[in-house]
DSSP file (Angstrom, degrees, kcal/mol; ACC not computed):
  #  RESIDUE AA STRUCTURE BP1 BP2  ACC     N-H-->O    O-->H-N    N-H-->O    O-->H-N    TCO  KAPPA ALPHA  PHI   PSI    X-CA   Y-CA   Z-CA
    1    1 A M              0   0    0      0, 0.0     2,-0.4     0, 0.0     0, 0.0   0.000 360.0 360.0 360.0 130.2  -80.3   83.0  119.8
    2    2 A L        -     0   0    0      4,-0.0     2,-0.1     2,-0.0     0, 0.0  -0.744 360.0-133.9 -92.7 136.0  -82.9   82.2  117.0
    3    3 A N     >  -     0   0    0     -2,-0.4     4,-2.5     1,-0.1     5,-0.2  -0.349  32.8 -99.9 -77.9 170.7  -86.4   81.3  117.9
    4    4 A D  H  > S+     0   0    0      1,-0.2     4,-2.6     2,-0.2     5,-0.2   0.886 121.3  51.4 -61.1 -40.8  -88.0   78.3  116.1
    5    5 A S  H  > S+     0   0    0      2,-0.2     4,-2.1     1,-0.2    -1,-0.2   0.919 112.2  45.5 -64.1 -43.5  -89.9   80.5  113.6
    6    6 A R  H  > S+     0   0    0      2,-0.2     4,-2.4     1,-0.2    -2,-0.2   0.910 112.7  51.1 -65.2 -42.1  -86.8   82.4  112.6
    7    7 A R  H  X S+     0   0    0     -4,-2.5     4,-2.1     1,-0.2    -2,-0.2   0.921 110.6  49.0 -60.8 -44.6  -84.8   79.2  112.3
    8    8 A L  H  X S+     0   0    0     -4,-2.6     4,-2.4     1,-0.2    -1,-0.2   0.901 109.8  52.2 -64.0 -39.7  -87.5   77.6  110.1
    9    9 A W  H  X S+     0   0    0     -4,-2.1     4,-2.3     1,-0.2    -1,-0.2   0.913 110.1  48.2 -62.5 -42.5  -87.6   80.7  107.9
   10   10 A M  H  X S+     0   0    0     -4,-2.4     4,-2.3     2,-0.2    -1,-0.2   0.876 110.7  50.8 -66.4 -36.9  -83.8   80.6  107.4
   11   11 A V  H  X S+     0   0    0     -4,-2.1     4,-2.6     2,-0.2    -2,-0.2   0.911 111.2  48.7 -64.9 -42.9  -84.0   76.9  106.5
   12   12 A C  H  X S+     0   0    0     -4,-2.4     4,-2.7     2,-0.2    -2,-0.2   0.905 110.7  50.7 -64.5 -43.2  -86.7   77.6  103.9
   13   13 A C  H  X S+     0   0    0     -4,-2.3     4,-2.3     2,-0.2    -2,-0.2   0.929 112.7  45.9 -61.5 -45.9  -84.7   80.4  102.4
   14   14 A L  H  X S+     0   0    0     -4,-2.3     4,-2.3     2,-0.2    -2,-0.2   0.904 113.0  50.0 -62.8 -41.9  -81.6   78.2  102.1
   15   15 A A  H  X S+     0   0    0     -4,-2.6     4,-2.8     1,-0.2    -2,-0.2   0.909 110.6  50.9 -62.8 -41.9  -83.7   75.4  100.7
   16   16 A G  H  X S+     0   0    0     -4,-2.7     4,-2.5     2,-0.2    -2,-0.2   0.904 109.2  49.8 -62.5 -42.3  -85.2   77.8   98.2
   17   17 A A  H  X S+     0   0    0     -4,-2.3     4,-2.3     2,-0.2    -1,-0.2   0.917 111.5  49.2 -63.6 -43.0  -81.8   79.0   97.1
   18   18 A L  H  X S+     0   0    0     -4,-2.3     4,-1.5     2,-0.2    -2,-0.2   0.924 111.2  49.3 -63.2 -44.5  -80.6   75.4   96.7
   19   19 A L  H  X S+     0   0    0     -4,-2.8     4,-2.8     1,-0.2     5,-0.2   0.912 111.2  50.3 -58.5 -43.2  -83.6   74.5   94.6
   20   20 A C  H  X S+     0   0    0     -4,-2.5     4,-1.9     1,-0.2    -1,-0.2   0.911 108.6  50.4 -63.0 -43.5  -83.2   77.6   92.5
   21   21 A S  H  < S+     0   0    0     -4,-2.3    -1,-0.2     1,-0.2    -2,-0.2   0.789 117.9  40.4 -69.0 -25.7  -79.5   76.8   91.8
   22   22 A Q  H  < S+     0   0    0     -4,-1.5    -2,-0.2    -5,-0.2    -1,-0.2   0.816 116.7  47.2 -86.5 -33.7  -80.4   73.3   90.8
   23   23 A A  H  < S-     0   0    0     -4,-2.8    -2,-0.2     1,-0.2     2,-0.2   0.720  91.6-153.6 -85.5 -22.3  -83.5   74.0   88.8
   24   24 A G     <  -     0   0    0     -4,-1.9    -1,-0.2    -5,-0.2    -2,-0.1  -0.512  50.1  -3.2  80.6-151.9  -82.3   76.9   86.7
   25   25 A A        -     0   0    0     -2,-0.2     2,-0.4    -4,-0.1    34,-0.2  -0.316  60.3-143.8 -77.7 154.9  -84.7   79.5   85.4
   26   26 A A  E     -A   58   0A   0     32,-2.1    32,-3.6    -2,-0.0     2,-0.3  -0.935  25.2-108.6-117.3 144.5  -88.4   79.5   85.8
   27   27 A A  E     +A   57   0A   0     -2,-0.4    58,-0.5    30,-0.2    30,-0.2  -0.518  53.5 142.4 -73.9 131.8  -90.9   80.8   83.1
   28   28 A G  E     -AB  56  84A   0     28,-2.9    28,-2.0    -2,-0.3     2,-0.3  -0.704  34.0-127.7-144.3-163.2  -92.6   84.1   83.9
   29   29 A W  E     -AB  55  83A   0     54,-2.5    54,-2.4    26,-0.3     2,-0.6  -0.987  23.2-103.0-154.5 161.5  -93.7   87.2   82.0
   30   30 A A  E     - B   0  82A   0     24,-2.1    23,-3.9    21,-0.3    24,-0.3  -0.787  23.1-160.6 -84.9 120.4  -93.4   90.9   82.1
   31   31 A A  S    S+     0   0    0     50,-3.3     2,-0.3    -2,-0.6    -1,-0.1   0.705  78.6  11.2 -73.7 -19.9  -96.7   92.3   83.5
   32   32 A M  S    S-     0   0    0     49,-0.6    -1,-0.1    19,-0.1     2,-0.1  -0.956 100.1 -77.4-149.6 161.4  -95.9   95.7   81.9
   33   33 A A        +     0   0    0     -2,-0.3     2,-0.3    19,-0.1    18,-0.2  -0.426  60.9 165.8 -63.8 139.9  -93.3   97.1   79.5
   34   34 A T  E     -C   50   0A   0     16,-2.2    16,-3.7    -2,-0.1     2,-0.3  -0.979  37.7 -99.7-153.9 158.5  -90.0   97.5   81.2
   35   35 A A  E     -C   49   0A   0     -2,-0.3     2,-0.7    14,-0.2    43,-0.3  -0.637  24.2-138.6 -83.9 138.2  -86.3   98.0   80.4
   36   36 A L  E     -C   48   0A   0     12,-3.1    11,-3.8    -2,-0.3    12,-1.1  -0.890  31.2-159.3 -93.3 118.8  -83.9   95.1   80.4
   37   37 A L  E     -CD  46  76A   0     39,-3.4    39,-2.6    -2,-0.7     9,-0.2  -0.676  27.3-131.4-104.8 154.9  -80.8   96.5   82.0
   38   38 A A  S    S+     0   0    0      7,-2.4     8,-0.1    -2,-0.3    -1,-0.1   0.797  95.0  17.9 -72.0 -29.1  -77.2   95.4   81.9
   39   39 A E  S    S-     0   0    0      2,-0.3     2,-2.5     6,-0.3     5,-0.2  -0.928  92.1 -95.4-139.1 160.5  -76.9   95.6   85.7
   40   40 A P  S    S+     0   0    0      0, 0.0     2,-0.3     0, 0.0    25,-0.1  -0.420  90.8 101.7 -78.0  69.7  -79.4   95.7   88.7
   41   41 A N  S >  S-     0   0    0     -2,-2.5     3,-2.1    35,-0.1    -2,-0.3  -0.967  74.7-133.2-153.5 130.8  -79.2   99.5   88.8
   42   42 A A  T 3  S+     0   0    0     -2,-0.3    -1,-0.1     1,-0.3    36,-0.0   0.748 110.1  52.2 -60.0 -23.3  -81.7  102.1   87.5
   43   43 A K  T 3  S+     0   0    0      2,-0.1    -1,-0.3    -3,-0.0     3,-0.1   0.377  86.2 114.5 -93.6   3.0  -78.8  104.0   85.9
   44   44 A A  S <  S-     0   0    0     -3,-2.1     2,-0.1    -5,-0.2     0, 0.0  -0.264  81.2 -82.5 -70.9 161.6  -77.4  100.9   84.0
   45   45 A A        -     0   0    0      1,-0.1    -7,-2.4    -8,-0.1     2,-0.5  -0.413  43.1-124.5 -64.9 135.1  -77.3  100.7   80.3
   46   46 A A  E     -C   37   0A   0     -9,-0.2    -9,-0.3     1,-0.2     3,-0.1  -0.716  21.7-171.1 -82.1 127.8  -80.7   99.6   78.8
   47   47 A L  E     -     0   0A   0    -11,-3.8     2,-0.3    -2,-0.5   -10,-0.2   0.820  64.4 -39.9 -85.5 -35.8  -80.2   96.5   76.6
   48   48 A R  E     -C   36   0A   0    -12,-1.1   -12,-3.1     2,-0.0     2,-0.5  -0.961  62.0 -89.1-175.4 173.2  -83.7   96.5   75.2
   49   49 A V  E     -C   35   0A   0     -2,-0.3     2,-0.6   -14,-0.2   -14,-0.2  -0.898  32.2-145.6-101.7 129.6  -87.3   97.1   76.1
   50   50 A V  E     -C   34   0A   0    -16,-3.7   -16,-2.2    -2,-0.5     3,-0.1  -0.848  22.5-131.3 -93.3 123.3  -89.3   94.0   77.3
   51   51 A A    >   -     0   0    0     -2,-0.6     3,-2.0   -18,-0.2   -21,-0.3  -0.368  29.6 -89.0 -75.3 154.6  -92.9   94.3   76.1
   52   52 A A  T 3  S+     0   0    0      1,-0.3   -21,-0.2   -21,-0.1    -1,-0.1  -0.363 116.0  16.7 -57.0 137.4  -95.8   93.7   78.4
   53   53 A K  T 3  S+     0   0    0    -23,-3.9    -1,-0.3     1,-0.3     2,-0.2   0.475  90.2 145.2  73.3   5.1  -96.7   90.0   78.4
   54   54 A E    <   -     0   0    0     -3,-2.0   -24,-2.1   -24,-0.3    -1,-0.3  -0.537  55.8-107.7 -73.7 139.7  -93.4   89.0   76.9
   55   55 A T  E     -A   29   0A   0    -26,-0.2     2,-0.4    -2,-0.2   -26,-0.3  -0.439  37.6-169.6 -70.3 137.8  -92.1   85.7   78.2
   56   56 A L  E     -A   28   0A   0    -28,-2.0   -28,-2.9    -2,-0.1     2,-0.8  -0.962  22.9-140.7-124.4 142.7  -89.1   85.8   80.7
   57   57 A D  E     -AE  27  69A   0     12,-2.4    12,-2.2    -2,-0.4     2,-0.6  -0.928  27.6-146.9 -98.5 110.5  -86.9   83.1   82.0
   58   58 A I  E     +AE  26  68A   0    -32,-3.6   -32,-2.1    -2,-0.8    10,-0.2  -0.684  24.3 174.2 -84.7 119.8  -86.4   84.2   85.6
   59   59 A V  E     -     0   0A   0      8,-2.9     2,-0.3    -2,-0.6    -1,-0.2   0.906  64.0 -26.5 -89.2 -50.4  -83.0   83.3   86.9
   60   60 A Q  E     - E   0  67A   0      7,-1.4     7,-3.1    35,-0.1    -1,-0.4  -0.981  54.5-147.0-161.7 156.8  -83.1   84.9   90.3
   61   61 A C  E     - E   0  66A   0     33,-2.3     5,-0.3    -2,-0.3     2,-0.2  -0.949  10.7-176.5-130.9 152.8  -84.7   87.8   92.2
   62   62 A H        -     0   0    0      3,-3.4    35,-0.1    -2,-0.4    17,-0.0  -0.574  54.7 -66.3-128.4-167.5  -83.6   90.2   94.9
   63   63 A T  S    S+     0   0    0     -2,-0.2     3,-0.1     1,-0.2    34,-0.0   0.879 128.5   4.6 -56.4 -45.7  -85.3   92.9   96.8
   64   64 A L  S    S+     0   0    0      1,-0.1    15,-2.7    15,-0.1    16,-0.4   0.589 124.6  51.3-117.6 -15.4  -85.7   95.3   93.8
   65   65 A W  E     - F   0  78A   0     13,-0.3    -3,-3.4    14,-0.2     2,-0.4  -0.894  52.8-156.3-131.1 153.2  -84.4   93.4   90.7
   66   66 A C  E     -EF  61  77A   0     11,-2.4    11,-2.4    -2,-0.3     2,-0.6  -0.997  19.1-136.4-124.8 134.7  -84.8   90.1   88.9
   67   67 A Q  E     +EF  60  76A   0     -7,-3.1    -8,-2.9    -2,-0.4    -7,-1.4  -0.806  38.4 171.3 -85.9 124.9  -82.2   88.6   86.6
   68   68 A V  E     -EF  58  75A   0      7,-2.6     7,-2.6    -2,-0.6     2,-0.5  -0.883  34.7-134.0-134.7 162.1  -83.9   87.3   83.6
   69   69 A R  E     -EF  57  74A   0    -12,-2.2   -12,-2.4    -2,-0.3     2,-0.5  -0.985  24.0-179.1-116.1 127.6  -83.2   85.9   80.1
   70   70 A V  E >  S- F   0  73A   0      3,-2.8     3,-2.2    -2,-0.5   -14,-0.1  -0.980  72.6 -19.9-129.3 117.5  -85.3   87.3   77.3
   71   71 A G  T 3  S-     0   0    0     -2,-0.5    -1,-0.1     1,-0.3     3,-0.1   0.853 128.8 -50.6  55.1  35.6  -84.8   86.0   73.8
   72   72 A G  T 3  S+     0   0    0      1,-0.2     2,-0.5     0, 0.0    -1,-0.3   0.360 114.4 118.0  85.9  -6.7  -81.4   84.6   74.7
   73   73 A Q  E <   - F   0  70A   0     -3,-2.2    -3,-2.8     2,-0.0     2,-0.4  -0.839  55.1-145.8-102.5 129.1  -80.3   87.9   76.2
   74   74 A L  E     + F   0  69A   0     -2,-0.5     2,-0.3    -5,-0.2    -5,-0.2  -0.754  40.3 119.8 -93.7 132.3  -79.4   88.0   80.0
   75   75 A G  E     - F   0  68A   0     -7,-2.6    -7,-2.6    -2,-0.4     2,-0.4  -0.904  53.5 -84.5-166.1-164.5  -80.2   91.2   82.0
   76   76 A W  E     -DF  37  67A   0    -39,-2.6   -39,-3.4    -2,-0.3     2,-0.3  -0.950  29.6-174.9-125.6 140.9  -82.0   92.7   84.9
   77   77 A V  E     - F   0  66A   0    -11,-2.4   -11,-2.4    -2,-0.4     2,-0.2  -0.923  41.5 -88.2-128.7 157.3  -85.6   94.0   85.2
   78   78 A N  E >   - F   0  65A   0    -43,-0.3     3,-1.8    -2,-0.3     4,-0.3  -0.478  35.4-133.7 -64.7 130.9  -87.4   95.8   88.0
   79   79 A R  G >  S+     0   0    0    -15,-2.7     3,-1.6     1,-0.3    26,-0.3   0.787 100.9  67.9 -58.5 -31.4  -88.9   93.1   90.2
   80   80 A A  G 3  S+     0   0    0    -16,-0.4    24,-2.4     1,-0.3    -1,-0.3   0.752  98.2  53.2 -62.6 -23.1  -92.3   95.0   90.3
   81   81 A A  G <  S+     0   0    0     -3,-1.8   -50,-3.3    22,-0.2   -49,-0.6   0.526  91.9  94.8 -88.7  -7.9  -92.8   94.2   86.6
   82   82 A V  E <   +B   30   0A   0     -3,-1.6    23,-0.6    -4,-0.3     2,-0.3  -0.689  46.4 176.1 -95.1 136.0  -92.2   90.4   86.9
   83   83 A N  E     +B   29   0A   0    -54,-2.4   -54,-2.5    -2,-0.3     2,-0.3  -0.962   1.5 172.7-132.4 154.8  -95.0   87.8   87.3
   84   84 A V  E     -B   28   0A   0     -2,-0.3     2,-0.2   -56,-0.2   -56,-0.2  -0.985  30.5-112.7-155.6 149.5  -94.8   84.1   87.5
   85   85 A K        +     0   0    0    -58,-0.5     2,-0.2    -2,-0.3    20,-0.0  -0.508  65.8  72.9 -81.4 157.9  -97.1   81.2   88.2
   86   86 A G  S    S-     0   0    0     -2,-0.2     2,-0.1     4,-0.0    -2,-0.1  -0.514  73.4 -75.4 127.4 167.7  -96.7   79.0   91.3
   87   87 A D    >>  -     0   0    0     -2,-0.2     4,-2.2     1,-0.0     3,-0.5  -0.343  56.3 -87.1 -92.4 177.3  -97.1   79.0   95.0
   88   88 A C  H 3> S+     0   0    0      1,-0.2     4,-3.3     2,-0.2     5,-0.2   0.880 124.8  54.2 -57.9 -43.9  -94.9   80.6   97.6
   89   89 A P  H 3> S+     0   0    0      0, 0.0     4,-1.5     0, 0.0    -1,-0.2   0.888 110.8  48.2 -58.6 -34.1  -92.4   77.8   98.0
   90   90 A A  H <4 S+     0   0    0     -3,-0.5     4,-0.5     2,-0.2    -2,-0.2   0.908 114.2  45.7 -68.8 -40.6  -91.8   78.0   94.2
   91   91 A L  H >X>S+     0   0    0     -4,-2.2     5,-2.3     1,-0.2     3,-1.5   0.897 107.9  57.4 -70.2 -38.9  -91.4   81.7   94.3
   92   92 A L  H ><5S+     0   0    0     -4,-3.3     3,-1.3     1,-0.3    -1,-0.2   0.875  97.9  61.9 -58.6 -36.2  -89.1   81.6   97.3
   93   93 A A  T 3<5S+     0   0    0     -4,-1.5    -1,-0.3     1,-0.3   -73,-0.2   0.751 106.2  46.6 -61.2 -22.7  -86.8   79.3   95.2
   94   94 A L  T <45S-     0   0    0     -3,-1.5   -33,-2.3    -4,-0.5    -1,-0.3   0.515 124.5-103.0 -95.0  -7.0  -86.4   82.2   92.8
   95   95 A G  T <<5S+     0   0    0     -3,-1.3     2,-1.0    -4,-0.6    -3,-0.2   0.499  77.3 139.7  96.0   5.6  -85.8   84.7   95.6
   96   96 A L      < +     0   0    0     -5,-2.3     2,-0.3    -6,-0.1    -1,-0.2  -0.738  23.9 132.1 -87.0 102.2  -89.3   86.2   95.3
   97   97 A K        +     0   0    0     -2,-1.0    23,-0.2     1,-0.2    22,-0.2  -0.945  52.7  32.7-145.1 163.5  -90.4   86.8   98.9
   98   98 A D  S    S-     0   0    0     21,-1.1     2,-0.5    -2,-0.3    21,-0.2   0.942  76.9-171.5  51.4  50.8  -92.1   89.7  100.8
   99   99 A I  E     -G  118   0B   0     19,-2.8    19,-3.1    -3,-0.1    -1,-0.2  -0.634  10.5-142.0 -78.7 123.2  -93.9   90.6   97.6
  100  100 A R  E >   -G  117   0B   0     -2,-0.5     3,-2.1    17,-0.2     6,-0.3  -0.403  22.4-107.2 -85.0 159.8  -95.7   93.9   98.0
  101  101 A R  T 3  S+     0   0    0     15,-0.9     5,-0.1     1,-0.3    -1,-0.1   0.789 117.5  59.8 -54.9 -31.4  -99.2   94.8   96.6
  102  102 A N  T 3  S+     0   0    0      3,-0.0     2,-0.3     2,-0.0    -1,-0.3   0.460  88.6  92.8 -82.0   1.2  -97.6   97.1   94.0
  103  103 A E  S X  S-     0   0    0     -3,-2.1     3,-1.6     1,-0.1   -22,-0.2  -0.741  79.6-129.3 -95.8 144.8  -95.7   94.2   92.5
  104  104 A A  T 3  S+     0   0    0    -24,-2.4   -21,-0.2    -2,-0.3    -1,-0.1   0.816 106.7  58.9 -60.3 -33.7  -97.1   92.2   89.6
  105  105 A A  T 3  S+     0   0    0    -23,-0.6    -1,-0.3   -26,-0.3     2,-0.2   0.574  82.4 108.4 -75.4  -7.9  -96.4   88.9   91.4
  106  106 A Y    <   +     0   0    0     -3,-1.6     2,-0.3    -6,-0.3    -6,-0.1  -0.475  39.9 160.9 -69.5 137.1  -98.6   89.9   94.3
  107  107 A S    >   -     0   0    0     -2,-0.2     3,-1.0    -8,-0.1     4,-0.3  -0.974  48.7-120.1-151.9 152.8 -101.9   88.0   94.7
  108  108 A A  G >  S+     0   0    0     -2,-0.3     3,-1.3     1,-0.3     6,-0.2   0.835 113.4  61.1 -60.3 -33.9 -104.3   87.6   97.6
  109  109 A E  G 3  S+     0   0    0      1,-0.3    -1,-0.3     2,-0.1    -3,-0.0   0.803 104.7  48.4 -66.7 -25.9 -103.9   83.8   97.3
  110  110 A R  G <  S+     0   0    0     -3,-1.0     9,-2.3     1,-0.2    -1,-0.3   0.427 109.7  56.7 -88.3   0.4 -100.2   84.3   98.1
  111  111 A D    X   +     0   0    0     -3,-1.3     3,-2.0    -4,-0.3    -1,-0.2  -0.563  60.7 164.8-129.3  66.5 -101.0   86.5  101.0
  112  112 A P  T 3  S+     0   0    0      0, 0.0    -1,-0.1     0, 0.0     6,-0.1   0.744  78.3  51.3 -65.1 -23.1 -103.3   84.4  103.3
  113  113 A D  T 3  S-     0   0    0      4,-0.2     5,-0.0    -3,-0.1    -5,-0.0   0.472 101.8-135.7 -89.9   0.2 -102.9   86.8  106.3
  114  114 A H    <   +     0   0    0     -3,-2.0     4,-0.1    -6,-0.2    -6,-0.0   0.826  59.3 136.9  54.5  40.6 -103.8   89.8  104.1
  115  115 A N  S    S-     0   0    0      2,-0.3    -1,-0.1     0, 0.0     3,-0.1   0.369  77.9-104.5 -95.6   4.7 -101.0   92.0  105.5
  116  116 A G  S    S+     0   0    0     -5,-0.2   -15,-0.9     1,-0.1     2,-0.4   0.502  97.0  95.1  86.2   4.6 -100.1   93.3  102.0
  117  117 A R  E >   -G  100   0B   0    -17,-0.2     3,-0.6   -16,-0.1    -2,-0.3  -0.950  61.5-155.9-130.2 110.7  -97.0   91.2  101.7
  118  118 A A  E 3  S+G   99   0B   0    -19,-3.1   -19,-2.8    -2,-0.4   -20,-0.3  -0.576  73.7  12.6 -88.0 150.2  -97.3   87.9   99.9
  119  119 A C  T 3  S+     0   0    0     -9,-2.3   -21,-1.1    -2,-0.2    -1,-0.2   0.853  91.0 146.8  56.2  38.5  -94.9   85.0  100.5
  120  120 A D    <>  -     0   0    0     -3,-0.6     4,-2.3   -10,-0.3     5,-0.2  -0.374  68.0 -88.4 -92.6-179.6  -93.5   86.6  103.6
  121  121 A Q  H  > S+     0   0    0      1,-0.2     4,-2.7     2,-0.2     5,-0.2   0.909 127.4  51.0 -57.6 -45.7  -92.3   84.7  106.7
  122  122 A R  H  > S+     0   0    0      1,-0.2     4,-2.3     2,-0.2    -1,-0.2   0.897 109.8  49.6 -61.5 -41.7  -95.8   84.8  108.3
  123  123 A D  H  > S+     0   0    0      2,-0.2     4,-2.4     1,-0.2    -1,-0.2   0.923 111.8  47.9 -63.0 -44.4  -97.4   83.3  105.2
  124  124 A L  H  X S+     0   0    0     -4,-2.3     4,-2.0     1,-0.2    -2,-0.2   0.921 112.1  49.4 -64.5 -43.1  -94.9   80.5  104.9
  125  125 A L  H  <>S+     0   0    0     -4,-2.7     5,-3.1    -5,-0.2     6,-0.5   0.893 110.8  50.7 -62.2 -38.8  -95.2   79.7  108.6
  126  126 A N  H ><5S+     0   0    0     -4,-2.3     3,-1.3     3,-0.2    -1,-0.2   0.913 109.1  51.3 -60.9 -44.1  -99.0   79.6  108.2
  127  127 A M  H 3<5S+     0   0    0     -4,-2.4    -1,-0.2     1,-0.3    -2,-0.2   0.835 111.3  47.8 -65.5 -31.3  -98.7   77.3  105.1
  128  128 A L  T 3<5S-     0   0    0     -4,-2.0    -1,-0.3    -5,-0.2    -2,-0.2   0.419 114.9-116.8 -88.0   3.0  -96.5   75.0  107.2
  129  129 A G  T < 5S+     0   0    0     -3,-1.3    -3,-0.2    -4,-0.2    -2,-0.1   0.767  78.3 125.4  71.5  25.8  -98.9   75.0  110.1
  130  130 A R      <       0   0    0     -5,-3.1    -4,-0.2    -6,-0.2    -5,-0.1   0.334 360.0 360.0-101.6   6.4  -96.4   76.6  112.4
  131  131 A R              0   0    0     -6,-0.5    -1,-0.2    -5,-0.2    -5,-0.1   0.418 360.0 360.0-111.7 360.0  -98.5   79.6  113.6
């Protein structure tokens, strides 16, 4: 049985995924130089090096990786190197949630409960006035 908070979190995740699939990529940037890889795997073939501050079109993100388009080339970069403007609902639509302090997309504004994880379930519930 799901409690109301968990149910709301799941609905927001599904809504975010739907928005992402309809909206396409979001503009972001590489906060540090990083490899653009053919697959979301540290041992995958490197397609090129993405320079710090280079613009990325973020297609989707997962726990450790973001699929991006750089200069027309599609590949994967380490999520910790990716940054993007926007609030938590916008980031959630890309799959960016539970952002840790060591990740470029982390900011105190995205972590109102100051637990070191931005855009996590507690932050979203706080933003929706459900806590």
